[in-house]
DSSP file (Angstrom, degrees, kcal/mol; ACC not computed):
  #  RESIDUE AA STRUCTURE BP1 BP2  ACC     N-H-->O    O-->H-N    N-H-->O    O-->H-N    TCO  KAPPA ALPHA  PHI   PSI    X-CA   Y-CA   Z-CA
    1    1 A X     >        0   0    0      0, 0.0     4,-2.1     0, 0.0     5,-0.2   0.000 360.0 360.0 360.0 -41.5  -32.8   11.2   -7.4
    2    2 A X  H  >  +     0   0    0      1,-0.2     4,-2.4     2,-0.2     5,-0.2   0.865 360.0  53.3 -58.7 -40.5  -30.2   10.1   -5.0
    3    3 A X  H  > S+     0   0    0      2,-0.2     4,-2.5     1,-0.2     5,-0.3   0.956 107.2  52.9 -65.1 -46.0  -30.4    6.5   -6.5
    4    4 A X  H  > S+     0   0    0     40,-0.2     4,-2.1     1,-0.2    -2,-0.2   0.911 110.3  47.7 -53.0 -44.7  -29.9    8.0  -10.1
    5    5 A X  H  X S+     0   0    0     -4,-2.1     4,-2.3     1,-0.2    -1,-0.2   0.920 109.6  51.3 -58.9 -49.5  -26.8    9.7   -8.9
    6    6 A X  H  X S+     0   0    0     -4,-2.4     4,-2.1     1,-0.2    -2,-0.2   0.854 110.4  50.3 -57.5 -37.2  -25.4    6.6   -7.2
    7    7 A X  H  X S+     0   0    0     -4,-2.5     4,-2.6     2,-0.2    -1,-0.2   0.877 108.6  52.2 -70.3 -40.5  -25.9    4.6  -10.3
    8    8 A X  H  X S+     0   0    0     -4,-2.1     4,-2.3    -5,-0.3    -2,-0.2   0.893 113.3  42.9 -65.9 -37.8  -24.2    7.1  -12.4
    9    9 A X  H  X S+     0   0    0     -4,-2.3     4,-2.4     2,-0.2    -2,-0.2   0.884 112.4  52.5 -71.4 -37.6  -21.1    7.1  -10.1
   10   10 A X  H  X S+     0   0    0     -4,-2.1     4,-2.3     2,-0.2    -2,-0.2   0.932 109.9  50.5 -65.1 -44.9  -21.1    3.5   -9.8
   11   11 A X  H  X S+     0   0    0     -4,-2.6     4,-2.4     1,-0.2     5,-0.2   0.945 111.0  48.0 -47.7 -56.8  -21.2    3.2  -13.6
   12   12 A X  H  X S+     0   0    0     -4,-2.3     4,-2.6     1,-0.2    -1,-0.2   0.906 110.0  51.6 -61.0 -41.6  -18.3    5.6  -13.9
   13   13 A X  H  X S+     0   0    0     -4,-2.4     4,-2.8     1,-0.2    -1,-0.2   0.917 112.0  48.8 -64.9 -38.1  -16.1    3.8  -11.2
   14   14 A X  H  X S+     0   0    0     -4,-2.3     4,-2.1    -5,-0.2    -2,-0.2   0.905 109.5  49.4 -66.5 -38.8  -16.7    0.5  -13.1
   15   15 A X  H  X S+     0   0    0     -4,-2.4     4,-1.8     2,-0.2    -2,-0.2   0.927 112.1  48.8 -64.0 -49.0  -15.8    1.9  -16.4
   16   16 A X  H  X S+     0   0    0     -4,-2.6     4,-1.5    -5,-0.2    -2,-0.2   0.907 111.0  52.3 -58.4 -42.6  -12.5    3.4  -14.9
   17   17 A X  H  X S+     0   0    0     -4,-2.8     4,-0.7     1,-0.2    -1,-0.2   0.915 108.7  48.9 -58.5 -41.1  -11.8    0.0  -13.3
   18   18 A X  H  < S+     0   0    0     -4,-2.1     3,-0.3     1,-0.2    -1,-0.2   0.827 108.1  53.9 -76.0 -25.3  -12.2   -1.8  -16.6
   19   19 A X  H  < S+     0   0    0     -4,-1.8    -1,-0.2     1,-0.2    -2,-0.2   0.842 113.0  43.3 -70.6 -29.7   -9.9    0.6  -18.4
   20   20 A X  H  < S+     0   0    0     -4,-1.5     2,-0.3    -3,-0.2    -1,-0.2   0.525  86.4 113.7 -90.5  -5.6   -7.2    0.1  -15.9
   21   21 A X  S  < S-     0   0    0     -4,-0.7     3,-0.1    -3,-0.3     6,-0.1  -0.486  75.8-113.9 -71.1 124.0   -7.6   -3.7  -15.7
   22   22 A X    >   -     0   0    0     -2,-0.3     3,-1.6     1,-0.1     2,-0.1  -0.204  44.6 -88.5 -55.7 151.5   -4.4   -5.5  -17.2
   23   23 A X  T 3  S+     0   0    0      1,-0.2    -1,-0.1    -3,-0.1     3,-0.1  -0.402 113.0  18.3 -65.1 130.5   -5.2   -7.4  -20.4
   24   24 A X  T 3  S+     0   0    0      1,-0.3     2,-0.4    -2,-0.1    -1,-0.2   0.304  94.2 120.8  90.5 -11.6   -6.4  -11.0  -19.8
   25   25 A X    <   -     0   0    0     -3,-1.6    -1,-0.3     1,-0.1     3,-0.1  -0.720  67.2-116.5 -86.9 131.8   -7.3  -10.4  -16.1
   26   26 A X        -     0   0    0     -2,-0.4    -4,-0.1     1,-0.1     3,-0.1  -0.368  35.7 -97.8 -66.6 145.1  -10.9  -11.0  -15.2
   27   27 A X        -     0   0    0      1,-0.1     2,-0.3    -6,-0.1    -1,-0.1  -0.300  40.5-106.0 -61.5 148.0  -13.0   -8.1  -14.0
   28   28 A X        -     0   0    0     -3,-0.1     2,-0.3   -11,-0.0    -1,-0.1  -0.596  35.0-149.3 -69.5 130.1  -13.4   -7.7  -10.3
   29   29 A X        -     0   0    0     -2,-0.3     2,-0.1    -3,-0.1     3,-0.1  -0.730  16.1-118.5 -95.5 148.4  -16.9   -8.8   -9.2
   30   30 A X        -     0   0    0     -2,-0.3     5,-0.1     1,-0.1    -1,-0.1  -0.444  47.2 -78.1 -77.0 161.4  -18.5   -7.1   -6.2
   31   31 A X    >   -     0   0    0      1,-0.1     3,-1.4    -2,-0.1     4,-0.4  -0.310  35.9-123.7 -56.3 145.4  -19.4   -9.3   -3.2
   32   32 A X  T 3  S+     0   0    0      1,-0.3     3,-0.5     2,-0.2     4,-0.4   0.682 108.2  65.8 -53.5 -28.4  -22.5  -11.3   -3.6
   33   33 A X  T 3  S+     0   0    0      1,-0.2     4,-0.4     2,-0.1    -1,-0.3   0.615  96.8  56.0 -76.5 -14.3  -23.9   -9.9   -0.5
   34   34 A X  S <> S+     0   0    0     -3,-1.4     4,-2.5     1,-0.1     5,-0.3   0.635  82.5  89.4 -87.1 -15.7  -24.1   -6.4   -2.2
   35   35 A X  H  > S+     0   0    0     -3,-0.5     4,-2.9    -4,-0.4     5,-0.3   0.938  84.7  50.3 -52.6 -52.4  -26.2   -7.6   -5.1
   36   36 A X  H  > S+     0   0    0     -4,-0.4     4,-2.2     1,-0.2    -1,-0.2   0.918 111.4  48.3 -50.9 -45.4  -29.6   -7.0   -3.5
   37   37 A X  H  > S+     0   0    0     -4,-0.4     4,-2.5     1,-0.2    -1,-0.2   0.951 111.5  48.8 -58.3 -51.4  -28.7   -3.5   -2.5
   38   38 A X  H  X S+     0   0    0     -4,-2.5     4,-2.5     1,-0.2    -1,-0.2   0.854 110.5  52.5 -59.2 -36.0  -27.4   -2.6   -5.9
   39   39 A X  H  X S+     0   0    0     -4,-2.9     4,-1.6    -5,-0.3    -1,-0.2   0.899 109.5  49.2 -58.7 -44.3  -30.6   -4.1   -7.5
   40   40 A X  H  X S+     0   0    0     -4,-2.2     4,-1.6    -5,-0.3    -2,-0.2   0.901 112.1  46.9 -57.9 -48.2  -32.7   -2.0   -5.3
   41   41 A X  H  X S+     0   0    0     -4,-2.5     4,-1.1     1,-0.2    -2,-0.2   0.917 112.2  51.3 -62.7 -43.1  -30.8    1.2   -6.1
   42   42 A X  H  < S+     0   0    0     -4,-2.5    -1,-0.2     1,-0.2    -2,-0.2   0.819 110.1  48.6 -67.4 -31.2  -31.0    0.4   -9.8
   43   43 A X  H  < S+     0   0    0     -4,-1.6    -1,-0.2     1,-0.2    -2,-0.2   0.828 113.6  48.5 -75.4 -31.6  -34.8   -0.2   -9.6
   44   44 A X  H  < S+     0   0    0     -4,-1.6   -40,-0.2    -3,-0.1    -2,-0.2   0.645  92.1  93.0 -83.2 -17.7  -35.2    3.1   -7.7
   45   45 A X     <  +     0   0    0     -4,-1.1   -43,-0.0   -42,-0.2     2,-0.0  -0.441  45.5 176.9 -81.2 151.9  -33.1    5.2  -10.1
   46   46 A X    >>  -     0   0    0     -2,-0.1     4,-2.2   -45,-0.1     3,-0.9  -0.452   3.2-178.8-158.1  73.3  -34.9    7.0  -12.9
   47   47 A X  H 3> S+     0   0    0      1,-0.3     4,-2.4     2,-0.2     5,-0.2   0.809  80.4  53.2 -53.4 -40.2  -32.3    9.1  -14.8
   48   48 A X  H 3> S+     0   0    0      1,-0.2     4,-2.1     2,-0.2    -1,-0.3   0.882 110.0  49.7 -71.4 -31.4  -34.9   10.6  -17.4
   49   49 A X  H <> S+     0   0    0     -3,-0.9     4,-2.7     2,-0.2    -1,-0.2   0.914 111.8  46.6 -66.2 -44.0  -37.0   11.8  -14.5
   50   50 A X  H  X S+     0   0    0     -4,-2.2     4,-2.5     1,-0.2    -2,-0.2   0.898 111.1  51.4 -65.0 -39.9  -34.2   13.4  -12.8
   51   51 A X  H  X S+     0   0    0     -4,-2.4     4,-2.0     2,-0.2    -1,-0.2   0.902 111.2  48.4 -60.5 -45.0  -33.0   15.0  -15.9
   52   52 A X  H  X S+     0   0    0     -4,-2.1     4,-2.3     2,-0.2    -2,-0.2   0.932 111.9  51.4 -64.5 -43.6  -36.6   16.5  -16.5
   53   53 A X  H  X S+     0   0    0     -4,-2.7     4,-2.1     1,-0.2    -2,-0.2   0.959 111.1  45.8 -54.2 -56.1  -36.7   17.7  -12.9
   54   54 A X  H  X S+     0   0    0     -4,-2.5     4,-1.6     1,-0.2    -1,-0.2   0.807 110.5  52.7 -64.0 -32.0  -33.4   19.4  -13.2
   55   55 A X  H  X S+     0   0    0     -4,-2.0     4,-2.5    -5,-0.2    -1,-0.2   0.901 110.3  51.5 -68.2 -38.9  -34.4   21.0  -16.6
   56   56 A X  H  X S+     0   0    0     -4,-2.3     4,-2.7     1,-0.2    -2,-0.2   0.899 109.8  45.8 -65.4 -40.7  -37.6   22.4  -14.9
   57   57 A X  H  X S+     0   0    0     -4,-2.1     4,-2.1     2,-0.2    -1,-0.2   0.863 113.5  50.4 -70.5 -33.5  -35.8   23.9  -12.1
   58   58 A X  H  X S+     0   0    0     -4,-1.6     4,-2.3    -5,-0.2    -2,-0.2   0.890 114.1  46.4 -60.3 -45.6  -33.2   25.5  -14.5
   59   59 A X  H  X S+     0   0    0     -4,-2.5     4,-2.6     2,-0.2    -2,-0.2   0.913 111.0  51.1 -72.3 -40.6  -36.1   26.8  -16.7
   60   60 A X  H  X S+     0   0    0     -4,-2.7     4,-0.7    -5,-0.2    -1,-0.2   0.940 112.3  45.5 -61.1 -44.4  -38.0   28.2  -13.7
   61   61 A X  H >< S+     0   0    0     -4,-2.1     3,-0.6     1,-0.2     4,-0.5   0.897 113.8  50.3 -62.6 -41.1  -34.9   30.0  -12.5
   62   62 A X  H >< S+     0   0    0     -4,-2.3     3,-1.3     1,-0.2    -2,-0.2   0.896 107.3  54.7 -59.0 -43.4  -34.1   31.3  -16.1
   63   63 A X  H 3< S+     0   0    0     -4,-2.6    -1,-0.2     1,-0.3    -2,-0.2   0.643  96.2  64.8 -79.5  -9.9  -37.7   32.6  -16.4
   64   64 A X  T X< S-     0   0    0     -4,-0.7     3,-2.3    -3,-0.6    -1,-0.3   0.711  83.2-174.4 -80.5 -13.9  -37.5   34.6  -13.2
   65   65 A X  T <   -     0   0    0     -3,-1.3    -1,-0.2    -4,-0.5    -2,-0.1  -0.346  67.0 -10.2  61.3-129.1  -34.8   36.8  -14.9
   66   66 A X  T 3  S+     0   0    0     -3,-0.1    -1,-0.3    -2,-0.1     2,-0.2   0.543 109.2 109.1 -75.0  -7.3  -33.5   39.3  -12.4
   67   67 A X  S <  S-     0   0    0     -3,-2.3     2,-0.1     1,-0.1    -3,-0.1  -0.491  79.4-103.9 -73.2 135.8  -36.1   38.5   -9.8
   68   68 A X        -     0   0    0     -2,-0.2     2,-0.6     1,-0.1    23,-0.3  -0.334  29.5-115.5 -57.3 134.4  -34.8   36.7   -6.8
   69   69 A X        -     0   0    0     21,-0.1     3,-0.1    -2,-0.1    -1,-0.1  -0.644  30.6-134.7 -74.2 114.7  -35.6   32.9   -6.5
   70   70 A X        -     0   0    0     -2,-0.6     2,-0.1     1,-0.1    20,-0.1  -0.259  41.6 -78.7 -61.7 158.6  -37.8   32.5   -3.4
   71   71 A X        -     0   0    0      1,-0.1    16,-3.6    15,-0.1     2,-0.5  -0.412  48.7-117.0 -68.5 135.2  -36.8   29.6   -1.2
   72   72 A X  E     +A   86   0A   0     14,-0.2    14,-0.2     1,-0.2    -1,-0.1  -0.554  30.4 178.8 -77.2 117.5  -37.8   26.2   -2.5
   73   73 A X  E     -     0   0A   0     12,-2.6     2,-0.3    -2,-0.5    13,-0.2   0.935  65.7 -21.9 -81.9 -44.2  -40.2   24.2   -0.2
   74   74 A X  E     -A   85   0A   0     11,-1.5    11,-2.1     2,-0.0     2,-0.3  -0.946  45.4-142.6-156.5 170.7  -40.6   21.1   -2.4
   75   75 A X  E     -A   84   0A   0     67,-0.5     2,-0.5    -2,-0.3     9,-0.2  -0.931  16.2-163.4-143.7 116.6  -40.4   19.7   -5.9
   76   76 A X  E     -A   83   0A   0      7,-2.4     7,-3.4    -2,-0.3     2,-0.5  -0.898   8.6-167.3-106.7 132.3  -43.1   17.1   -7.0
   77   77 A X  E     +AB  82 141A   0     64,-2.5    64,-2.4    -2,-0.5     2,-0.2  -0.975  13.3 164.5-123.3 121.2  -42.1   15.1  -10.2
   78   78 A X        -     0   0    0      3,-2.8    62,-0.1    -2,-0.5    -2,-0.0  -0.625  52.5 -96.6-125.6-173.7  -44.5   13.1  -12.0
   79   79 A X  S    S+     0   0    0     -2,-0.2     3,-0.1     1,-0.2    61,-0.0   0.719 122.5  31.4 -77.0 -21.6  -44.6   11.5  -15.4
   80   80 A X  S    S+     0   0    0      1,-0.2    31,-0.4    30,-0.0    32,-0.3   0.556 124.9  11.4-115.6 -12.0  -46.6   14.4  -17.0
   81   81 A X        -     0   0    0     29,-0.1    -3,-2.8    30,-0.1     2,-0.5  -0.998  54.1-131.0-162.9 163.5  -45.4   17.5  -14.9
   82   82 A X  E     -A   77   0A   0     -2,-0.3    26,-1.9    -5,-0.2     2,-0.5  -0.989  24.0-157.5-119.2 124.7  -43.0   19.0  -12.5
   83   83 A X  E     -AC  76 107A   0     -7,-3.4    -7,-2.4    -2,-0.5     2,-0.5  -0.906   2.4-161.4-107.0 124.4  -44.5   21.1   -9.6
   84   84 A X  E     -AC  75 106A   0     22,-3.7    22,-3.2    -2,-0.5     2,-0.5  -0.950   4.5-164.5-109.2 123.4  -42.4   23.6   -7.9
   85   85 A X  E     -AC  74 105A   0    -11,-2.1   -12,-2.6    -2,-0.5   -11,-1.5  -0.925   8.2-158.6-113.9 128.9  -43.6   24.8   -4.4
   86   86 A X  E     -A   72   0A   0     18,-2.8   -14,-0.2    -2,-0.5   -15,-0.1  -0.811  25.1-136.4-110.9 147.0  -42.1   27.9   -2.9
   87   87 A X  S    S+     0   0    0    -16,-3.6     2,-0.3    -2,-0.3   -15,-0.1   0.782  94.8  16.5 -66.8 -28.6  -41.9   29.2    0.6
   88   88 A X  S    S-     0   0    0    -17,-0.4   -18,-0.1    16,-0.1    -1,-0.1  -0.950 100.2 -77.4-138.6 161.0  -42.9   32.7   -0.6
   89   89 A X        -     0   0    0     -2,-0.3     2,-0.3     1,-0.1    15,-0.2  -0.170  42.2-126.9 -60.1 149.3  -44.6   34.1   -3.7
   90   90 A X        -     0   0    0     13,-2.1   -21,-0.1     1,-0.1    -1,-0.1  -0.737  12.4-130.6 -93.2 148.8  -42.5   34.6   -6.8
   91   91 A X  S    S+     0   0    0    -23,-0.3     2,-0.3    -2,-0.3    -1,-0.1   0.846  86.9  18.7 -61.8 -41.2  -42.5   38.1   -8.5
   92   92 A X  S    S-     0   0    0     11,-0.1     2,-0.7    -3,-0.0    -1,-0.1  -0.891  76.4-116.6-135.1 155.8  -43.2   36.7  -12.0
   93   93 A X        -     0   0    0     -2,-0.3     3,-0.1     6,-0.0     2,-0.1  -0.885  40.5-128.8 -96.9 123.1  -44.6   33.6  -13.6
   94   94 A X    >   -     0   0    0     -2,-0.7     3,-1.4     1,-0.1   -30,-0.1  -0.390  29.1 -94.6 -67.3 146.1  -41.8   32.0  -15.8
   95   95 A X  T 3  S+     0   0    0      1,-0.2   -32,-0.1   -36,-0.1    -1,-0.1  -0.321 112.3  31.3 -54.1 137.7  -42.4   31.1  -19.3
   96   96 A X  T 3  S+     0   0    0      1,-0.2    13,-2.3    -3,-0.1     2,-0.3   0.510 105.0  96.1  85.1   9.0  -43.5   27.3  -19.6
   97   97 A X  E <   -D  108   0A   0     -3,-1.4     2,-0.4    11,-0.3    -1,-0.2  -0.962  57.4-153.9-128.3 152.3  -45.2   27.3  -16.2
   98   98 A X  E     -D  107   0A   0      9,-3.0     9,-2.4    -2,-0.3     2,-0.3  -0.882  20.4-165.5-110.0 149.0  -48.7   27.7  -14.8
   99   99 A X  E     -D  106   0A   0     -2,-0.4     7,-0.2     7,-0.2     2,-0.1  -0.908  19.4-115.9-135.8 164.7  -49.2   28.9  -11.3
  100  100 A X    >   -     0   0    0      5,-1.9     3,-1.2    -2,-0.3     5,-0.0  -0.317  48.7 -92.8 -84.4 177.1  -52.0   29.1   -8.6
  101  101 A X  T 3  S+     0   0    0      1,-0.3    -1,-0.1     2,-0.1    -2,-0.0   0.735 123.6  61.2 -68.2 -19.6  -53.2   32.5   -7.5
  102  102 A X  T 3  S-     0   0    0      3,-0.1    -1,-0.3     1,-0.0   -12,-0.1   0.711  99.7-134.7 -76.6 -18.5  -50.8   32.7   -4.5
  103  103 A X  S <  S+     0   0    0     -3,-1.2   -13,-2.1     2,-0.2    -2,-0.1   0.761  82.1 101.1  61.6  27.3  -47.9   32.5   -6.9
  104  104 A X        +     0   0    0    -15,-0.2   -18,-2.8     1,-0.2     2,-0.6   0.668  69.7  58.3-104.4 -25.3  -46.3   29.9   -4.6
  105  105 A X  E     +C   85   0A   0    -20,-0.2    -5,-1.9    -5,-0.0     2,-0.4  -0.932  65.1 177.7-118.8 113.9  -47.2   26.7   -6.6
  106  106 A X  E     -CD  84  99A   0    -22,-3.2   -22,-3.7    -2,-0.6     2,-0.4  -0.937   7.1-169.7-120.1 138.0  -46.0   26.4  -10.2
  107  107 A X  E     -CD  83  98A   0     -9,-2.4    -9,-3.0    -2,-0.4   -24,-0.2  -0.964  31.4-106.4-124.9 141.6  -46.4   23.5  -12.5
  108  108 A X  E     - D   0  97A   0    -26,-1.9   -11,-0.3    -2,-0.4     3,-0.1  -0.312  51.1 -94.2 -63.1 147.5  -44.8   22.9  -15.9
  109  109 A X    >   -     0   0    0    -13,-2.3     3,-2.0     1,-0.1    -1,-0.1  -0.257  55.5 -81.9 -59.9 151.7  -47.3   23.5  -18.8
  110  110 A X  T 3  S+     0   0    0      1,-0.2    -1,-0.1    -3,-0.1     3,-0.1  -0.281 116.3  13.7 -55.8 137.9  -49.1   20.3  -20.0
  111  111 A X  T 3  S+     0   0    0    -31,-0.4     2,-0.4     1,-0.2    -1,-0.2   0.618  84.4 160.6  70.9  15.4  -47.0   18.3  -22.5
  112  112 A X    <   -     0   0    0     -3,-2.0    -1,-0.2   -32,-0.3     2,-0.1  -0.523  27.0-150.8 -74.5 127.7  -43.9   20.2  -21.6
  113  113 A X     >  -     0   0    0     -2,-0.4     4,-1.6    -3,-0.1     5,-0.1  -0.312  23.9-115.8 -88.2 171.9  -41.0   18.2  -22.8
  114  114 A X  H  > S+     0   0    0      2,-0.2     4,-2.7     1,-0.2     5,-0.2   0.889 119.5  56.1 -68.2 -41.4  -37.5   18.0  -21.3
  115  115 A X  H  > S+     0   0    0      2,-0.2     4,-2.0     1,-0.2    -1,-0.2   0.881 107.5  46.1 -54.3 -47.4  -36.3   19.4  -24.6
  116  116 A X  H  > S+     0   0    0      2,-0.2     4,-2.0     1,-0.2    -1,-0.2   0.877 111.8  51.6 -67.5 -42.3  -38.6   22.4  -24.3
  117  117 A X  H  X S+     0   0    0     -4,-1.6     4,-2.5     2,-0.2    -2,-0.2   0.893 109.2  50.8 -64.6 -42.5  -37.6   23.0  -20.6
  118  118 A X  H  X S+     0   0    0     -4,-2.7     4,-2.2     1,-0.2    -2,-0.2   0.937 107.3  55.1 -61.3 -41.4  -33.8   23.0  -21.7
  119  119 A X  H  < S+     0   0    0     -4,-2.0    -1,-0.2     1,-0.2    -2,-0.2   0.914 111.4  42.2 -54.6 -47.0  -34.7   25.4  -24.3
  120  120 A X  H  < S+     0   0    0     -4,-2.0    -1,-0.2     1,-0.2    -2,-0.2   0.861 112.8  54.0 -73.1 -31.3  -36.2   27.8  -21.8
  121  121 A X  H >< S+     0   0    0     -4,-2.5     3,-2.1     1,-0.2    -2,-0.2   0.858  79.1 171.6 -70.8 -32.9  -33.3   27.2  -19.3
  122  122 A X  T 3< S-     0   0    0     -4,-2.2    -1,-0.2     1,-0.2    -2,-0.1  -0.406  70.1 -19.6  59.1-129.7  -30.5   28.1  -21.8
  123  123 A X  T 3  S+     0   0    0     -2,-0.1    -1,-0.2    -4,-0.1     2,-0.1   0.279  96.9 137.4 -94.3  12.6  -27.3   28.2  -20.0
  124  124 A X    <   -     0   0    0     -3,-2.1     2,-0.1     1,-0.1   -62,-0.1  -0.325  51.3-126.0 -63.9 138.6  -28.6   28.6  -16.6
  125  125 A X        -     0   0    0      1,-0.1     2,-0.1    -2,-0.1    -1,-0.1  -0.470  39.5 -86.2 -80.6 155.6  -27.1   26.7  -13.8
  126  126 A X        -     0   0    0      1,-0.2     3,-0.5    -2,-0.1    -1,-0.1  -0.373  33.1-151.0 -54.7 128.3  -29.2   24.5  -11.6
  127  127 A X  S    S+     0   0    0      1,-0.3     2,-0.2   -70,-0.1    -1,-0.2   0.709  91.8  26.3 -70.3 -24.9  -30.6   26.8   -8.8
  128  128 A X    >   +     0   0    0    -74,-0.1     3,-1.1     1,-0.1    -1,-0.3  -0.571  67.6 167.2-140.2  75.9  -30.8   23.8   -6.4
  129  129 A X  T 3  S+     0   0    0     -3,-0.5    -1,-0.1     1,-0.3    -2,-0.1   0.559  71.0  62.6 -73.0  -2.9  -28.3   21.2   -7.3
  130  130 A X  T 3   +     0   0    0      2,-0.1     2,-0.3     0, 0.0    -1,-0.3  -0.006  67.5 145.1-112.4  33.0  -28.6   19.2   -4.1
  131  131 A X    <   -     0   0    0     -3,-1.1     2,-0.3  -130,-0.0   -77,-0.0  -0.552  25.7-174.2 -65.0 125.4  -32.3   18.2   -4.4
  132  132 A X        -     0   0    0     -2,-0.3     2,-0.2    10,-0.1    -2,-0.1  -0.939  30.2-105.0-122.0 150.2  -32.9   14.7   -3.0
  133  133 A X        -     0   0    0     -2,-0.3     3,-0.1     1,-0.2  -131,-0.1  -0.491  28.5-175.4 -74.8 134.8  -36.1   12.6   -3.1
  134  134 A X        -     0   0    0      1,-0.3     2,-0.3    -2,-0.2    -1,-0.2   0.568  60.8 -46.0-103.9 -15.9  -37.8   12.6    0.3
  135  135 A X        -     0   0    0      2,-0.0     7,-2.6     0, 0.0     2,-0.4  -0.996  53.8 -90.5 170.1-175.8  -40.5   10.1   -0.7
  136  136 A X  E     -E  141   0A   0     -2,-0.3     2,-0.7     5,-0.2     5,-0.2  -0.990  17.9-167.8-135.2 132.6  -43.1    9.0   -3.1
  137  137 A X  E >  S-E  140   0A   0      3,-2.5     3,-1.7    -2,-0.4     2,-0.7  -0.891  72.6 -50.5-117.9 100.9  -46.8    9.8   -3.3
  138  138 A X  T 3  S-     0   0    0     -2,-0.7    -2,-0.0     1,-0.3     0, 0.0  -0.615 123.6 -21.4  71.2-113.1  -48.5    7.5   -5.6
  139  139 A X  T 3  S+     0   0    0     -2,-0.7    -1,-0.3     2,-0.1     2,-0.2   0.539 119.0  99.6-100.0 -11.6  -46.4    7.6   -8.8
  140  140 A X  E <   - E   0 137A   0     -3,-1.7    -3,-2.5   -62,-0.1     2,-0.4  -0.571  65.3-138.4 -92.8 141.1  -44.8   11.0   -8.0
  141  141 A X  E      BE  77 136A   0    -64,-2.4   -64,-2.5    -2,-0.2    -5,-0.2  -0.742 360.0 360.0 -83.8 135.5  -41.4   11.6   -6.5
  142  142 A X              0   0    0     -7,-2.6   -67,-0.5    -2,-0.4    -6,-0.2   0.337 360.0 360.0-127.3 360.0  -41.2   14.3   -3.9
């Protein structure tokens, strides 16, 4: 997630720099020594997966209604689902999510698309806007 954010900021800075560049002047190129780092960050970024994860957290928060959001322990994002792990049980099961009996582990319903999750979220603000990827388990980001 952090890599996707860095790439978005880098793109924005480069577009801003291009708009301010005098006509006829060549674009500023970053130092060659930074190319491997930028390439690694670009490979690690996955904006669609980040967008899907944020839509899931917004839909989860919206689905709780007036119930308080329990502390988030972890978020696991795969190609087919987003799993929300809580530190304490949730009072309700939000629409679009399945849960385990403890009501602490919730996963998006099978074939839940980002569009579906955004529809469930409505105008709800992200409950955890500072989520960062801590690692990868197989193909899943955690």
